C-alpha positions, 0 to 999 in steps of 0.5 A: 836193171840197167842204168842208162845214160843219155844218148848220142845220135848219128843220122845214117845214109852213107859210109862216112856217117857209119864211120863217124858212129863207129869212132864214137863207139870206139872212144866210148868203149876205151873210156868205159874200160873195154879191152881191145877185143871187146872194143873191136866188137863194138865197132863190128856191131855198129858197122854191121847196123849201120850197113844194113841201114844204108843197103836196105832203108837208105837212111836211118839213125843210130843211137849210142850210150853207156849203160851200167848194171851191178858195177859192170859197164856196157854200151847200148847200140840202137838202130832205127829205120823206116825201110822195107822191114823184114818178113823172115827174121829167123832166116835173116839171122842165119849166116850166109842169107842175104837180100841185098847181094851181100854175104849176109853175115851181118845179122848173125854177127850182131846176134853173136857178138852182143850179150843183149839183143832184140829186134822188131821189124814188120814189112812196110814199117821199118826196123828197130834193133837194140844191142848191148855189149858189156865189158866183161863179155857176160853182162848182168844177171837177169832182173825182174825189171826191164827198162828202155829209153830214148833221150836225145836232144833237138838237132843242133844241140849237144845238151838234152833238156829232157832227162830221166832217172830210176831209183831203187829203194828199200821197197819201191822203184822210183821213176823220175822224168823231167823236161826243162823249159826250152832246150839246150844247156839251160834246160838240162840245168833244170831237168838233170838235178830234178831227176837226180833226186829219184836216185838220192831219195828213192823212198820218198812219197811221190808228192813229197818228192815233187815238192822237194824238186820244186824247192831245188829247182828255184833259180832255174828255168823250171821243168815239167816233171813226172814221178811214179813210185812203184811198190810191187809188194803192195801192187800199187803205183803212185804218180804225180805229174806237173807240166806236159809230160804224158804217162800211161800204164799198160796192164792186163789188156787195159791202158790207163792214162796218168793225170798231171796238173798244170804248172812248172816245177821250180816256178809256178807249181800250184798243186801237187797230188799223187794218184794211186793205180794198180800195178802187177807183174806184167805191167808196163809204164810209158812216160814221154816228154812233149817232144813226142806227139801224143797220138801214138797207139802201141796196139797198132804195131803187132806184137811190139808190146811183147818186145823189149821196152827199148824197142818200144821206146825206139818205135815211139821216138822214130815215128812220133818225134816232133823234131822241134824239141828234145825228145824222151820216151821211157818204158819200164816193165816188171816181168811176169815170172809166173808161179 
């Protein structure tokens, strides 16, 4: 399972904005210990992804962040647009094919240079891509867990008041998301320590972890929080929520909403209660802050639930971000490896 950091967002509508994203990608690669060859590959992937946005969609967004797994560092690049979409992805991945008068090598180069790559594109609904390059050129071994997320601040802010962390305990996976009141640095000073508890106390029950966070956040603005404890051996997910974070589980063609109580963690939290839900291989958990409108329906996007969780998070962010607050979408899936 990849450990994901927060993202830096770049609006893309012209070549100078692609160059800005590329410079940031190069700086991040060097900081993470990428050699010159791998750093150059990061630059190529960002350039090709940005060029595709400008040529085909006129404007879109690139998100960059560091990732880590098994002690190996990587860079995740996400590309989002609301352009015309692509009707024949296998053909477009072939070198030499173009629909915009270019040489057509961009999509093929992206596929070759990245260790993790997935794309979701529907004619008339735009395109999202997830690309990961690892410092060692190999990346981590396959895991039974996939995680994807978008976590970005409101326009004009550097600090994001939304946050998430995933902790791995002896038997359980602990997912913790928080939305600090307001936005900016003061909101981040509430949300960041709240979710850090997921990594430092991954074996605590959900209600107990929430109470621990309530004590830890005294003196801050406070936060809305959602905590999900997944015990795959027992086939169970325990959920405790306070405030206006939204959560749901997709499992075997059903969708279950996760209930939260009113209140603010660190301030006026009156009630904490954990609710038990069924969980099994193939289940998908979605949690998002109120920076994302709640009227979304994954079933409206044909085939999206079968793509990487990063693409699900990206589509929900692209199409339902309110634009007046920080935004966070976290998607976690346990793969069904079969018998």
